[in-house]
N, C-alpha and C positions, 0 to 999 in steps of 0.2 A: 430481538432477532436480527440477525445481519442482514445487510443489504445483498442481494444477489447479483450476479451478471453472469451472462454465457458467454463463453471464448471457444473459438475455433482453435483446435491444438496447431494449427500454422501459422495464426494471427501473430503478430507482434504489435501492440497496441498499447498508447498509454492511457494509464488510469489514474486520476489527480486526485490527492486527498486535501481538502482546503481546511485548514486551521484557522480561519480570519477570525471567526465569534470566538473560539474558546481561547484565542490569545489575548483578545480584549487590548489590543494596541501594542502588545509586545512582538517580536519577532523570533522565529526559529533559529535556535543555534547548532542543532545537531538533530539529524534524522536518520531512520535505517528503516527498511523495508524487509520485511520476514515472510516467508512461506511455509505453511505448515499443511499436511506432512511434506518434509524433504525427502525427495526420493528419485531415482534415476529416472528422466522420462515425464517428471512431472511439471508442473509449472514452476519456472523460473523467473527471477528478476532478470532481464537481461542489462539494464541501466537504472539509474534514478539519478533525480535531480531535485534542488529545492531552490524558492527562493524566500523571501521574508515571510511568508504566509501559507503557503502551498508545497506539497511534494508530488512530483510526477514518478510515477513507478511504470518501466517498459516491461510487460510481462510477454513471456514467451511460453511455447510448447504446452505438455499437458496431455494425459492418458485419457481418451474418450472416455465417459462414463464416469468419470471422477471429479471430485470435487476438494477444492483446498482454500484454506483460509490464507488470506495476504492481509497481515498486520502493518500498519505503519506507526511506528513510534516515533515521538518528537520531546524535544526539550527547548522550552523559551530561555531566551537569551538574557533578561535581568528583570526588574520589578517584581512585582507581585508573584510573577510564574519562574522567578530565578530557583533552581532546584528542584522544578516540578518535571514529571514526564506525565505522558498521555499515550495510549494506544487508540487507534481505530482500525477495524477490521471489516474486511469484506468476504462475501464467499464467491470463490469462483468456481463455476460449474464448466467442464469441458464437454463440448457437443459439436458434432461434425455438422457444419453449416454450408 
């Protein structure tokens, strides 16, 4: 079951995906944040950034009463993890608050 968060449609807030344990000493070489479903007026990624072990996605928008899956996909840099990728997803429920 996905972790769920509630978001106001007017809020633009950061959500952090922490990959420290999964990376086991490695670092992130590439990351992307995806939203499903992609639709006009839905939740969108306003910006994203990463450091060695965390990805931060700034989410905006969304239709009240709708839910969206936000997925963070990463690729490690080297070592045992080289060539691997993994996804972590959260459920974003849009509610007027």
